[in-house]
Structures are given as structure tokens and as C-alpha cells.
C-alpha positions as CSV (number, residue, x, y, z in Angstrom):
1,M,-18.0,15.7,-39.1
2,N,-14.3,15.0,-39.9
3,I,-13.8,11.9,-37.8
4,D,-12.5,8.5,-38.8
5,P,-15.3,6.0,-37.9
6,N,-12.7,3.3,-37.6
7,K,-10.8,5.0,-34.8
8,I,-13.6,5.9,-32.4
9,P,-12.6,5.6,-28.7
10,I,-14.7,3.0,-26.9
11,H,-14.6,4.5,-23.5
12,V,-14.3,8.3,-22.8
13,A,-14.1,10.0,-19.4
14,M,-14.7,13.6,-18.7
15,I,-14.0,16.1,-15.9
16,L,-16.8,18.6,-16.1
17,D,-15.0,21.7,-14.9
18,G,-16.0,25.4,-15.2
19,N,-19.6,25.7,-14.1
20,G,-18.8,28.3,-11.5
21,R,-16.6,30.4,-13.8
22,W,-19.3,30.2,-16.5
23,A,-21.8,31.7,-14.1
24,K,-19.4,34.3,-12.7
25,K,-18.6,35.6,-16.3
26,R,-22.4,36.2,-16.6
27,L,-22.7,37.8,-13.1
28,L,-24.9,34.9,-12.0
29,P,-24.8,32.7,-8.9
30,R,-22.7,29.5,-9.2
31,T,-25.9,27.4,-9.0
32,F,-26.9,28.7,-12.4
33,G,-23.6,27.3,-13.8
34,H,-24.3,23.9,-12.2
35,R,-27.8,23.9,-13.7
36,K,-26.5,24.7,-17.2
37,G,-23.8,22.1,-16.8
38,A,-26.2,19.4,-15.7
39,F,-28.4,19.9,-18.8
40,N,-25.2,19.7,-20.9
41,I,-24.5,16.2,-19.7
42,V,-27.4,14.9,-21.7
43,D,-26.5,16.9,-24.9
44,V,-22.9,15.7,-24.8
45,A,-23.9,12.1,-24.1
46,K,-26.2,12.2,-27.2
47,A,-23.3,13.6,-29.3
48,C,-21.0,10.9,-28.0
49,E,-23.5,8.2,-28.8
50,A,-24.0,9.6,-32.3
51,I,-20.3,9.4,-32.9
52,G,-20.2,5.8,-31.8
53,I,-18.7,6.0,-28.3
54,K,-20.0,3.1,-26.2
55,Y,-19.0,4.3,-22.7
56,L,-19.0,7.8,-21.3
57,T,-17.9,8.3,-17.6
58,M,-18.4,11.8,-16.1
59,F,-16.9,13.3,-13.0
60,C,-19.9,15.1,-11.3
61,F,-19.1,15.3,-7.6
62,S,-15.8,14.3,-5.9
63,T,-15.0,13.1,-2.4
64,E,-13.3,16.5,-1.9
65,N,-16.3,18.5,-3.1
66,W,-17.9,18.2,0.3
67,N,-15.6,21.0,1.3
68,R,-17.6,23.5,-0.8
69,P,-20.2,25.9,0.6
70,E,-23.2,24.1,2.1
71,S,-25.6,26.0,-0.1
72,E,-23.8,24.8,-3.2
73,I,-23.7,21.2,-2.0
74,N,-27.4,21.3,-1.2
75,Y,-28.2,22.5,-4.7
76,I,-26.0,19.7,-6.3
77,M,-27.6,17.1,-4.1
78,N,-31.2,18.1,-4.8
79,A,-31.1,19.2,-8.5
80,P,-30.8,15.6,-9.9
81,I,-34.0,14.7,-7.9
82,R,-36.0,17.4,-9.5
83,Y,-34.6,16.6,-12.9
84,F,-35.4,12.9,-12.6
85,K,-38.9,13.5,-11.5
86,R,-39.5,15.8,-14.5
87,Y,-37.8,13.6,-17.1
88,R,-38.3,10.1,-15.7
89,E,-40.5,9.0,-18.6
90,K,-38.0,10.3,-21.2
91,I,-35.1,8.7,-19.5
92,A,-37.0,5.4,-19.4
93,K,-37.6,5.6,-23.1
94,S,-34.1,6.7,-24.0
95,S,-31.3,4.4,-25.2
96,F,-29.0,5.5,-22.4
97,R,-27.9,2.9,-19.8
98,I,-27.2,5.0,-16.7
99,R,-24.9,4.0,-14.0
100,F,-23.3,5.6,-10.9
101,I,-20.0,4.9,-9.2
102,G,-18.6,6.3,-6.0
103,R,-19.4,6.2,-2.3
104,R,-23.1,5.7,-1.4
105,D,-22.9,6.0,2.4
106,R,-22.7,9.8,2.5
107,I,-25.3,10.7,-0.2
108,P,-28.7,11.9,1.1
109,A,-31.2,9.1,1.1
110,L,-33.6,10.8,-1.3
111,L,-30.9,11.3,-3.9
112,L,-29.5,7.8,-3.4
113,N,-33.0,6.4,-4.1
114,T,-33.2,8.5,-7.2
115,L,-29.8,7.3,-8.5
116,N,-30.8,3.7,-7.8
117,D,-34.1,4.2,-9.7
118,M,-32.3,5.7,-12.7
119,E,-30.0,2.7,-12.8
120,E,-32.9,0.3,-12.5
121,I,-35.2,1.7,-15.2
122,T,-32.3,1.9,-17.7
123,K,-30.4,-1.4,-16.9
124,N,-31.6,-3.2,-20.0
125,H,-30.9,-0.3,-22.4
126,T,-28.5,-1.0,-25.2
127,G,-27.2,2.5,-26.1
128,I,-24.3,4.4,-24.6
129,T,-23.5,3.5,-21.0
130,L,-23.5,6.9,-19.2
131,T,-21.7,6.6,-15.8
132,L,-22.0,9.5,-13.4
133,C,-19.3,9.6,-10.7
134,V,-20.9,10.9,-7.5
135,D,-18.9,11.2,-4.3
136,Y,-16.1,9.6,-6.2
137,G,-12.4,9.8,-5.6
138,S,-9.7,7.5,-7.0
139,Y,-7.9,7.3,-3.6
140,D,-11.1,6.1,-2.1
141,E,-11.7,3.6,-4.9
142,I,-8.2,2.1,-4.7
143,T,-8.3,2.0,-0.9
144,T,-11.6,0.1,-1.1
145,A,-10.2,-2.4,-3.5
146,A,-7.1,-2.9,-1.3
147,K,-9.3,-3.6,1.7
148,E,-11.4,-6.1,-0.2
149,I,-8.3,-7.9,-1.5
150,T,-6.7,-7.9,1.9
151,Q,-9.8,-9.5,3.4
152,L,-9.7,-12.2,0.8
153,A,-6.1,-13.0,1.7
154,L,-6.9,-13.0,5.5
155,D,-9.8,-15.4,4.8
156,G,-7.4,-17.7,3.0
157,K,-9.3,-17.3,-0.3
158,I,-6.3,-16.0,-2.2
159,K,-2.5,-16.1,-1.7
160,V,-0.4,-12.9,-1.8
161,D,1.3,-14.1,-5.0
162,E,-2.1,-14.2,-6.6
163,I,-2.6,-10.4,-6.3
164,T,-2.1,-9.1,-9.8
165,P,-3.2,-5.9,-11.7
166,E,-6.0,-8.0,-13.2
167,L,-7.2,-8.9,-9.7
168,I,-7.1,-5.3,-8.5
169,E,-9.1,-4.2,-11.6
170,Q,-11.8,-6.7,-10.6
171,H,-12.3,-4.8,-7.3
172,L,-12.5,-1.3,-8.8
173,F,-15.8,0.5,-9.3
174,T,-15.2,0.2,-13.1
175,K,-14.6,-3.5,-13.1
176,D,-17.3,-4.1,-15.8
177,F,-16.1,-1.3,-18.0
178,P,-13.7,-1.5,-21.0
179,K,-10.3,0.1,-20.8
180,L,-10.3,3.9,-20.7
181,D,-9.2,5.4,-24.1
182,L,-9.6,9.2,-23.6
183,L,-9.9,11.7,-20.8
184,I,-11.3,15.1,-21.6
185,R,-11.1,18.0,-19.1
186,T,-12.7,21.3,-19.7
187,S,-12.0,24.9,-18.3
188,G,-8.3,25.0,-18.9
189,E,-7.1,23.2,-15.8
190,I,-4.3,20.8,-16.5
191,R,-4.6,18.2,-13.7
192,I,-6.3,14.9,-13.0
193,S,-7.9,15.8,-9.6
194,N,-8.0,12.3,-8.1
195,Y,-10.0,10.9,-11.0
196,L,-9.7,7.4,-12.4
197,L,-6.0,7.3,-11.5
198,W,-5.6,3.5,-12.1
199,Q,-7.8,3.6,-15.3
200,L,-5.8,6.5,-16.8
201,G,-2.6,4.4,-17.0
202,Y,-2.5,4.3,-20.8
203,A,-5.4,6.7,-21.7
204,E,-4.9,9.7,-23.9
205,L,-5.4,13.1,-22.2
206,Y,-7.1,16.1,-23.8
207,F,-7.4,19.5,-22.1
208,T,-9.5,22.4,-23.4
209,D,-10.0,26.0,-22.2
210,T,-13.7,25.7,-23.0
211,L,-15.9,25.9,-19.9
212,W,-18.1,22.8,-19.3
213,P,-21.5,24.5,-20.0
214,D,-20.1,25.7,-23.4
215,F,-18.6,22.3,-24.4
216,D,-20.7,21.2,-27.4
217,E,-20.6,18.8,-30.4
218,K,-17.9,20.9,-32.1
219,E,-15.7,20.8,-29.1
220,L,-16.2,17.1,-28.8
221,E,-15.2,16.7,-32.4
222,K,-11.9,18.6,-31.7
223,A,-11.2,16.2,-28.8
224,I,-11.9,13.1,-30.9
225,Q,-9.8,14.4,-33.8
226,S,-6.9,15.0,-31.3
227,Y,-7.3,11.5,-30.0
228,Q,-7.3,10.0,-33.5
229,S,-4.0,11.9,-34.3
230,R,-2.2,10.2,-31.5
231,N,0.2,7.3,-32.0
232,R,-0.9,4.9,-29.1
233,R,2.0,2.6,-28.3
234,F,1.1,1.4,-24.8
235,G,4.7,1.4,-23.8
236,G,5.9,-0.5,-26.9
237,L,6.8,0.5,-30.5
238,N,4.7,0.5,-33.7
239,D,4.8,2.0,-37.2
240,N,8.5,0.9,-37.4
241,K,9.5,3.6,-34.9
């Protein structure tokens, strides 16, 4: 693998796009694409861990995805439950630390219990932190942070002048995560789709035409090589430029 081990991104985020198109190309129902894509999460996470990436954050279901057909939503909400029941022991013995971010008030109770259980049984794992974004939207995340900070000001716990970018970050869902280094989006779409808008401030962006179910170790290597070729200046100058 032609990757510089000294320039590995610490935190990588992914938009898992193209499940439906993958299925359509094969004349299959969209749910087949979601199933294939779900299994690919584990494979790609293993590949990321092998490279040395410490945090992997994946966009699985957005706040806008509730507008999809009911049958598709039902499949997405129930598939993780079946997967977890089948592989719970393997997950418990894995190195992955699994976390979830997003709204939890609209997720069906059985799925929510499953997500909470996955977090609990892996909370002490020391491998890659795999974060799945479920019912997540950046507008919602930032609005939630604004409400929390406003309440602190109304309660007299902070002054308006004390509201800083650092304080805002402390109220985001990703407050315990390192800075985002790289965003990868599959399927050829070149947009952010209300995903980690604050966190993407100085992250590198990588777009590939590869559909998510077909994204593999070789495609990951291409993304990391692209990242390592960038001159990250964070608004300043370096390399005497």
C-alpha cells in the first residue's frame, strides 16, 4: 500500500452514497443495496483501522431521509437490529468502539435500545472509534448547540462575550472527537448534504464516482493518497509559499 504512515488522517468522515443506484444497476430492489452497503461499513472500518485512522464517522441516515418511502425507512430502521442480534458476540470481541450521534427522539424504541447496547458493550474498546450518524443533520446539531448555549446565558452561567467557537464546539455532538481531517463522499455527487458543516471548516474533501457498496480498500487508498498530496495551510502559508 503506497501510503505515507507519517501523514495518516486521524479523523475521517464518509457520506455513504449510492446504495440505491448500486441495486438499480443490478435490477434489484433498493433494500438490497442498503444491505450490501451496511456490510461494507465493517469492511471499510477494518481497512481504516489497519491504515492507522483513529476515528471514522459515517453518515448513515439523515434528518431528511424520513422523506423516503415508508418501506425503505422500515428496512433501514430494522436491519441494524437483525445484524446486531446475529453478530453481537463478534462486536463485543472486536476492537471497534462504536458510537452514535444524531437525534434519538424519533428513532423506534427497539432500534434505539440496540444502538445503546452497541455503545455500551464497546465503550472500553481501544481500536478505531466508529461513529454512525443516525437521524443526523448539521442544521439540527448546530441549532441544538445554540439552544443549549442560549439557556446557559439566560441562566446567568455565561456572558454573551464568553461565546466562542471553542464553546460552540463543546456543545456539538462531536465534542469529544478530534478535528475532522478528511471527508469522503461516494457515488459521484459533489455536495455536503447537511453533514458536519461546522466540523468541515478546514477538512479536505474527496469525491469519488464509486458507489458505496463497491468502495473497498483500494478506493480508500486512493482517497488517502489524495489527502496526503494536499498542502494543508489552514488559512495561513507554509512551505515558503
